[in-house]
N, C-alpha and C positions, 0 to 999 in steps of 0.2 A: 811304493815309490820305486822308480827305475831310473838309473843313471848309466850313462855310457861315455866312453871317451875313445877317440880313434885318431890315428896319425899314420902317415906313410913312412915306413922305415927308410932311412937314407943308407944306401949301399955304400956311399962314399963319405965316410965319417969326416967331420970337419968342413965339408963343402955344403953349400946350400943346394936345395933341390932345384932342378931346372923347371922353368915355367910350365913345361909340358907334363910334369908329373903332378897332375891334379885329378881328383876324384869327385864324383857326385854321390851323395849319401841320402838315403830316404829311409826313415823308420816308420813303419805302419802297423796297424793292428790287423787281426784276421778279417775284420769287416771293411778294411780298406781305408780307415781314418788315418790321416797322416799326423804324426807326432813330432817329426823333425825332418828338415829338408836342407841340405847344404849343396851348393853348386860350385864346382871348380874350386875346391879347398884341398889343402894338404893336411889339416888336422881340425878337430872340433870336439864339442861335447853336446850332450843332450840330457835332459831330465824331464820326467813327467810322472804323474801319478796315474796308475792304471785304473781307469774307470770301466774298462770292458774286460770280460773274462775271455780267456783264450790265449793263443800264441801272438807274439809280436815279432815282427821281422825287420832286419836291417839289410838293405840292399845297397851294395857298393858297385859303382860302375865307373870306368875310365874311358876318356876319348881314344880314338884310334891313334896309335903311334906308328910311325914309319921311321926306322925299323921297329919291330914289335919290342916292347919292353915288359918285363915282368915286374910288377909292383907288389911289394909286401906291405901289409897293413897290420899295424899293432892295434888291436881292438880289445876294449875291456867293457864288459856289460855286467852291471851289478844291480841286484834287486833286493827288496826287503831290508833287513837289518844291516847288511853290508853296505847299502847305499847311503846311509845316514851321514852325509857330510854337508850339513845344512849351511855352513858359512859360505860355500861356493855355489849353492843352489839357489838361495833366496834372492829375489829381485827386490829392489828398494821398495817398489810399490806394494809388493806382498808383505814386506816387513812392516811398512807403515800401517797397513790394514790389520795385521796380526798385533802390532803394538796398541792400536786403538782398541781392538777387542780385548786384549790383556788389561789395559787400563780400565775399560768398562767393567770387566769382570772383577778387578781389584776393588773398584769402587762399590760394586754390589756386595762383595764379601765384607768390606769394611762397614757398610751399612748394616748388614746382617749381624756383624759382630757387635756394633754399637747397640743395636736393638736388643740382642741377647743380654748385654749388661744392664740396659735399661729394665728389661723384664725381670732380671734377677733382683735389682734393687726394689722394684715394685713388689715382688714376691716377698722379700724380706720385710717390707713395710706392712704388707697385708698379714704376714705372720705375727708381727708385733701387735698390730691392731686386734687380731684374733685372740692372742694371749691376754691382752688388756681387757677385751670384752668378756672372755672367759672368767677372768679374775673378778671383774665387777659383777657378773652374773652369780658367781659363787657367793660373794658377800651379800647380794641382794636376796639370794635364797636363804642364807642363814638368818638374815634380818627378818624376812617374812616368816620364817619357822618360828623365831623367838616372839614375834608379834602375835602369831596364832596361838602359841603356848600361853602367852600373857593374857590374851583375850579369853582363852578357854578357862584359865585360872580365875580371872575376874568374874566370868559367868558362873562358875562353880561357887565362888563366895557369895555372889549376889543371890543365886538360887537358894543356897543353904540359909542365908539370913532371912530371905523371904519366906521360906517354909517353916522356919523357926518362929517367926512372927505370927504366922497363921496357925501355928501349933499343929502342923501336919507331922512334924518330925518330933 
């Protein structure tokens, strides 16, 4: 981010600048793309995001004065972290677009948040079902073990009585 502010210094404090004290300003990249242009102004501001690498130039020019006049220009150029004064830079249309994007992202985050809570509830239900099924399977295993032991005992008694009747034992 780059921001700049310029104004003509008034040599006579308290008086307004004469109409002839105007400058033209042009801010360009090293490839010639224009980022700011001001014609016949006594002060102004500019702001842009640097999309090209390289140097950026500010060119100040004044119309011919008869008699010649020396103009002093107060110029401030800030980049990066120093330039972050967002309240004065944002245009309403940019803010509305950013506001829409933020609302869209907020809705997405809320949807993901709700989905996470839903999945946690489902996981808890599944764990309860798993515990319940595990308990039922343990009881079924014990029941089947005792049925097998009972059937084996009954077979033993039946075979014993059978062989005693046949006098094999």
